[in-house]
C-alpha positions in Angstrom: 43.3 2.7 -6.1 44.8 5.7 -7.9 42.8 8.8 -8.7 42.4 8.3 -12.5 41.3 4.7 -12.2 38.8 5.6 -9.5 37.4 8.5 -11.5 37.0 6.3 -14.6 35.1 3.7 -12.5 32.9 6.3 -11.0 32.0 7.6 -14.5 31.5 4.2 -16.1 28.7 3.3 -13.5 26.2 6.0 -14.5 27.2 5.7 -18.2 26.2 2.0 -18.1 22.9 3.1 -16.5 22.2 5.6 -19.3 23.1 3.1 -22.0 20.8 0.5 -20.6 18.0 3.0 -20.1 18.1 4.0 -23.8 19.0 0.6 -25.3 16.3 -1.4 -23.6 13.5 1.1 -23.5 11.5 -0.5 -26.3 12.0 -4.1 -25.2 11.5 -3.6 -21.5 9.5 -0.3 -21.3 11.0 2.8 -19.8 10.8 1.8 -16.1 12.1 -1.7 -16.9 15.1 -0.3 -18.8 15.8 2.1 -15.9 15.7 -0.8 -13.4 18.1 -2.9 -15.6 20.4 0.2 -15.9 20.4 0.4 -12.1 21.4 -3.2 -11.9 24.3 -2.7 -14.4 25.5 0.4 -12.4 25.4 -1.4 -9.0 27.0 -4.6 -10.3 29.9 -2.6 -11.9 30.5 -0.6 -8.8 30.3 -3.6 -6.5 33.0 -5.4 -8.5 35.3 -2.4 -9.3 34.7 -0.8 -5.8 35.4 2.9 -6.5 33.2 3.6 -3.4 32.4 1.4 -0.4 30.0 -1.5 -1.0 27.4 0.0 1.3 27.4 3.3 -0.7 26.6 1.4 -3.8 23.8 -0.4 -2.0 22.1 3.0 -1.4 21.8 3.8 -5.1 18.2 2.6 -5.5 17.1 5.4 -3.3 18.3 8.5 -5.3 17.7 6.7 -8.7 14.1 5.9 -7.9 13.6 9.3 -6.4 14.7 10.9 -9.6 13.0 8.5 -12.1 10.0 7.2 -10.1 10.5 3.6 -11.4 8.3 2.2 -8.6 6.5 3.7 -5.7 9.1 5.1 -3.3 7.7 3.4 -0.3 8.4 0.1 -1.9 12.1 0.9 -2.2 12.5 2.5 1.2 10.7 -0.3 3.1 13.4 -2.7 2.0 15.9 -0.9 4.1 14.2 -2.0 7.3 12.3 -5.1 6.1 11.9 -8.2 8.1 15.1 -9.6 6.7 17.0 -6.5 7.9 15.4 -6.8 11.3 16.7 -10.3 11.5 20.2 -9.2 10.7 19.9 -6.4 13.3 18.7 -8.9 15.9 21.6 -11.3 15.1 24.0 -8.4 15.7 22.4 -7.5 19.0 22.8 -11.2 20.1 26.6 -11.2 19.3 27.8 -7.7 20.1 28.2 -8.4 23.8 30.2 -11.5 23.1 33.4 -9.5 22.8 33.0 -7.5 26.0 32.1 -10.7 28.0 34.8 -12.9 26.4 32.2 -15.4 25.0 33.5 -14.9 21.5 37.0 -15.9 22.5 35.7 -18.9 24.5 33.6 -20.2 21.6 36.5 -19.6 19.2 39.0 -21.4 21.4 36.6 -24.3 21.7 36.0 -24.6 18.0 39.8 -24.4 17.2 40.6 -26.9 20.0 38.1 -29.4 18.6 38.3 -28.8 14.8 42.0 -27.8 14.6 43.7 -25.3 12.3 43.9 -27.4 9.2 42.1 -25.6 6.4 40.6 -28.9 5.2 39.0 -29.6 8.5 37.9 -26.0 8.9 36.2 -26.1 5.4 34.5 -29.4 6.1 33.1 -28.3 9.5 31.9 -24.9 8.3 30.5 -26.1 5.0 28.6 -29.1 6.5 27.4 -27.1 9.6 26.1 -24.3 7.3 24.3 -26.9 5.1 22.6 -28.6 8.0 21.5 -25.5 9.8 20.2 -23.8 6.7 18.0 -26.8 6.0 15.9 -25.8 9.0 16.6 -22.1 9.4 16.3 -19.2 6.9 19.6 -18.8 5.0 20.1 -15.3 6.2 19.8 -16.4 9.8 22.5 -19.0 9.4 25.0 -16.6 7.8 24.2 -13.8 10.2 24.9 -16.1 13.2 27.9 -18.1 11.8 30.0 -15.2 10.3 30.7 -13.4 13.7 31.6 -16.7 15.3 34.0 -17.5 12.4 35.5 -14.0 12.7 36.0 -14.5 16.4 37.8 -17.8 15.7 40.1 -16.1 13.1 41.0 -13.3 15.6 41.6 -15.9 18.3 44.2 -17.5 16.0 46.1 -14.2 16.0 44.8 -12.3 13.0 43.3 -8.8 12.7 40.6 -10.0 10.3 40.1 -11.4 6.8 42.5 -9.0 5.2 45.6 -10.6 6.9 44.3 -14.2 7.2 44.8 -16.3 4.1 42.4 -18.9 5.5 39.7 -16.4 6.3 38.1 -15.9 2.8 37.9 -19.7 2.2 36.2 -20.2 5.5 33.7 -17.4 4.9 33.1 -18.7 1.4 32.5 -22.2 2.8 29.8 -20.7 5.1 28.1 -18.9 2.3 28.2 -21.8 -0.1 27.2 -24.4 2.4 24.2 -22.1 3.4 22.9 -21.6 -0.1 23.2 -25.3 -0.9 21.6 -26.4 2.4 18.7 -24.0 1.9 17.1 -26.4 -0.6 17.2 -29.5 1.6 13.8 -28.6 3.2 11.1 -26.0 2.6 12.3 -24.2 5.8 15.5 -23.0 4.0 14.0 -19.7 3.1 11.3 -17.5 1.5 12.3 -18.7 -2.0 11.1 -22.2 -1.1 7.8 -21.0 0.4 7.2 -18.8 -2.7 7.8 -21.8 -5.1 5.5 -24.0 -3.1 2.8 -21.3 -2.8 2.8 -20.7 -6.6 2.6 -24.4 -7.3 -0.3 -25.0 -4.9 -2.1 -22.0 -6.2 -1.8 -22.8 -9.9 -2.1 -26.6 -9.7 -3.8 -27.3 -6.4 -1.1 -29.8 -5.4 0.0 -29.9 -1.7 3.7 -30.3 -1.2 4.6 -32.5 1.7 8.0 -31.9 3.4 9.1 -35.5 3.0 8.3 -35.4 -0.7 10.4 -32.3 -1.1 13.4 -33.8 0.8 13.3 -37.1 -1.2 13.2 -35.4 -4.6 16.0 -32.8 -3.9 18.3 -35.1 -2.0 20.2 -36.5 -5.1 20.9 -33.0 -6.2 22.1 -31.9 -2.8 24.4 -34.9 -2.4 26.0 -34.5 -5.9 26.5 -30.7 -5.4 28.0 -31.2 -2.0 30.6 -33.6 -3.3 31.4 -31.4 -6.4 31.5 -28.2 -4.4 33.8 -29.5 -1.8 36.1 -31.0 -4.5 36.3 -27.6 -6.1 37.0 -25.9 -2.8 39.8 -28.3 -2.1 41.3 -27.6 -5.6 40.9 -23.8 -5.3 42.4 -23.5 -1.8 44.9 -26.4 -1.7 47.8 -24.0 -1.4 46.3 -21.7 1.3 48.2 -21.9 4.6 46.3 -23.1 7.7 45.4 -20.9 10.6 48.1 -20.1 13.1 48.5 -22.2 16.3 47.7 -25.8 17.2 45.0 -27.7 18.9 47.1 -27.9 22.1 47.6 -24.1 22.1 43.9 -23.4 21.9 43.0 -26.2 24.3 45.3 -24.5 26.8 43.8 -21.1 26.0 40.3 -22.4 26.7 41.5 -24.0 30.0 43.0 -20.8 31.1 39.8 -18.9 30.7 38.4 -20.9 33.6 34.7 -21.6 34.3 32.2 -19.7 32.2 31.1 -16.5 33.9 27.6 -15.3 34.5 27.6 -12.7 31.8 29.0 -15.1 29.2 26.4 -17.7 30.2 23.6 -15.2 29.8 24.8 -14.2 26.3 25.1 -17.8 25.4 21.6 -18.6 26.7 20.1 -15.6 24.8 21.8 -16.9 21.6 20.6 -20.5 22.0 17.0 -19.5 22.9 16.9 -17.4 19.7 18.4 -20.1 17.6 16.1 -22.9 18.9 13.1 -20.5 18.9 13.6 -20.0 15.2 14.2 -23.8 14.7 11.1 -24.7 16.6 8.8 -22.1 15.0 6.5 -24.7 13.4 5.5 -25.8 16.9 4.1 -22.4 17.9 3.4 -20.6 14.6 -0.4 -21.5 14.8 -0.9 -19.4 18.0 2.0 -16.9 17.6 1.9 -16.3 13.8 3.8 -13.0 13.9 6.7 -14.4 16.0 9.0 -15.1 13.1 12.8 -15.5 13.6 13.5 -11.9 13.0 11.5 -10.8 16.0 12.7 -13.6 18.2 16.3 -12.5 17.5 15.5 -8.9 18.3 13.6 -9.8 21.5 16.4 -12.0 22.8 19.1 -9.5 21.7 17.3 -6.8 23.7 17.6 -8.7 27.0 21.3 -7.9 27.2 20.3 -4.2 27.9 18.3 -5.2 30.9 20.7 -7.8 32.6 23.6 -6.7 34.7 26.8 -8.3 35.8 28.9 -6.8 38.6 26.7 -3.7 38.7 27.0 -3.0 34.9 24.7 -3.7 32.1 25.9 -6.6 29.9 25.3 -4.3 26.9 24.7 -0.5 26.6 23.3 1.3 23.7 26.6 3.1 22.8 28.2 -0.4 22.7 25.4 -1.7 20.5 25.6 1.3 18.3 29.3 0.8 17.7 29.1 -2.9 17.4 26.1 -3.4 15.1 27.2 -3.8 11.5 25.1 -1.1 10.0 26.9 -1.3 6.7 26.1 -5.0 6.4 22.4 -4.3 7.0 22.2 -1.6 4.2 24.3 -3.7 1.8 21.8 -6.5 2.2 18.9 -4.0 1.9 20.4 -2.6 -1.3 20.1 -6.0 -2.9 16.4 -6.3 -1.8 15.8 -2.8 -3.1 17.3 -3.7 -6.5 15.1 -6.7 -6.7 12.1 -4.4 -5.9 13.1 -2.2 -8.9 13.5 -5.1 -11.3 10.3 -6.8 -10.2 8.1 -3.7 -9.6 9.1 -2.1 -12.9 8.0 -5.2 -14.8 11.6 -5.8 -16.2 11.8 -9.4 -15.0 8.2 -10.2 -16.2 8.9 -8.6 -19.6 12.1 -10.6 -20.0 10.1 -13.7 -19.2 7.4 -12.8 -21.7 10.0 -12.4 -24.4 11.4 -15.8 -23.6 7.9 -17.3 -23.8 7.7 -16.3 -27.4 10.4 -18.8 -28.4 9.3 -22.3 -29.4 10.5 -25.0 -27.0 9.5 -28.7 -26.9 10.2 -29.5 -23.3 13.5 -31.3 -24.0 16.9 -30.5 -22.7 16.9 -27.1 -24.6 13.9 -26.1 -22.5 15.6 -27.2 -19.3 18.7 -25.2 -20.2 16.6 -22.1 -20.8 14.7 -22.3 -17.6 17.9 -23.1 -15.6 19.8 -20.2 -17.0 17.1 -17.7 -16.5 16.3 -18.7 -12.9 20.0 -18.9 -12.0 20.9 -15.5 -13.5 18.0 -13.7 -11.9 19.0 -15.2 -8.5 22.6 -14.1 -8.9 21.6 -10.5 -9.8 18.8 -10.1 -7.3 17.8 -12.9 -4.9 16.4 -16.4 -4.9 13.0 -15.2 -3.7 12.8 -12.7 -6.6 13.8 -15.4 -9.1 11.2 -17.8 -7.7 8.4 -15.2 -8.0 9.5 -14.4 -11.6 10.2 -17.8 -13.1 8.0 -20.3 -11.4 4.7 -18.9 -12.9 6.3 -19.0 -16.4 7.5 -22.5 -16.0 4.1 -23.8 -14.8 2.2 -21.9 -17.5 4.6 -23.1 -20.2 4.2 -26.8 -19.1 0.4 -26.7 -18.8 -0.1 -24.9 -22.1 2.2 -27.3 -24.0 0.6 -30.4 -22.4 3.7 -31.3 -20.4 3.9 -32.6 -16.8 4.8 -29.5 -14.9 6.2 -31.3 -11.8 9.7 -32.2 -13.1 10.2 -28.7 -14.6 9.1 -27.1 -11.4 11.6 -29.2 -9.4 14.4 -28.4 -11.8 13.6 -24.7 -11.7 13.7 -24.8 -7.9 17.2 -26.3 -8.1 18.2 -23.5 -10.5 17.1 -20.5 -8.4 17.8 -21.9 -5.0 21.5 -20.8 -4.7 23.5 -17.6 -5.2 27.3 -17.3 -5.5 28.6 -14.4 -7.4 27.7 -10.9 -6.2 27.4 -9.2 -2.7 23.7 -9.1 -2.7 21.1 -11.1 -0.7 22.8 -13.3 2.0 26.2 -12.8 0.4 26.1 -9.2 1.7 26.8 -10.5 5.2 30.3 -12.1 4.5 31.1 -9.2 2.3 30.5 -6.8 5.2 33.0 -8.8 7.3 35.7 -8.2 4.7 35.2 -10.9 2.1 36.1 -9.2 -1.2 33.4 -9.1 -3.9 36.0 -9.8 -6.5 37.0 -13.0 -4.6 33.3 -13.9 -4.3 32.9 -13.5 -8.1 36.1 -15.2 -9.2 35.9 -18.1 -6.7 32.1 -18.5 -7.0 32.2 -18.7 -10.8 33.4 -22.4 -11.0 30.7 -23.4 -8.5 28.1 -21.4 -10.5 29.0 -23.2 -13.7 29.3 -26.6 -12.1 25.9 -26.1 -10.5 24.3 -25.3 -13.8 25.8 -28.4 -15.5 24.7 -30.6 -12.6 21.1 -29.3 -12.7 20.7 -29.7 -16.4 22.3 -33.2 -16.6 20.9 -34.6 -13.4 17.4 -33.0 -14.0 17.2 -34.5 -17.5 18.4 -37.9 -16.3 16.0 -38.0 -13.4 13.1 -37.2 -15.7 14.0 -40.2 -17.8 14.8 -42.9 -15.2 13.2 -42.0 -11.8 9.3 -42.1 -11.8 9.2 -40.4 -8.3 10.7 -37.3 -9.9 7.6 -36.9 -12.0 5.1 -36.7 -9.2 4.5 -35.1 -5.8 
């Protein structure tokens, strides 16, 4: 980027902040307008990239320190929240893979089974991400799958995503499959738990897992078919990975039997994965042992185990291998959500919308879907759930409508994110996936998803009695 363009982008960011702060002060109050200004500034810099993505993610700290939008501890705490601990733990689990050769072994095995065809790669990564995110938090799936995918790309002879044409589509398939799979069961993430808690609190209705799965399955199936068709259309001209199945099969064979240090790293990884998967079995007597702390605990074991007289992982190796930028990029999105929510900006926007007269028909559905989806894209699904679900339930009950179908449609609307490097999308961005690619390639899926939700939701309300109850 040349100097003049970079300077212009650097200046436009704070100018957008100032414009929003003044333009929305009356409608959103001072703090709310400042939070929206921060959003505009960060989004612009994330897309135009005059500075590194991680630098932009740190903006909430100085802005909040200057303008005191929310209590400072609320912002700072996001930079080492439970979600960040989970990402850190996932890094500790995978850092020693390179030194031990486990990353190459796993990559060769994947490539020898799946092959180098982009179609087969997209199918496997998309479906695997969907299935795993149905039972694990979305961030856990992305944090575990991305380093494996990168190892596979490097095993195929590339330096990284920048010189691998098939790399960005594979990482997008992981991100897109994860956000879609997150809605299959309530275990998909905090956004689902938030939506269920708010429903149970306001209406006293218990949501059973089987009821959730049955009602969202039609949406997931339709989206999966449409998303994959769009992926095939977008990436049909992308060349496959280098090499052949035979080449990678031979590479895997030449590595010989798995070594003790590789086996230990693999065991730590699998124990962490299945520990997170089986959390419902022990959550009653170990309530604090959430996936984040399981990952960190298992990741720490590499510091204590030795192979041929040397620790499997040392702190200098961990320090150089942990993707600190990824953690702070993810945290920046959380901090931005804290500013928007804590300043009252999202609540004030919701109040303004409540002032419009809606009758519960398709116009109402479109409004709820748009608001929930936009908030998710700009912050996170969890923030969107906390903001929009109370409004939807209050609107439905006050107007005498059945709140269940509107709640289900709203969950569909906020339960996916495609466009910006915030929330779980920060992870693939930190591995080299361009935010501009994320935005341009994600937009067709974003639009298709909105159309599917509105049309399918409205139709299900008319023809499927099960969609009206829980």
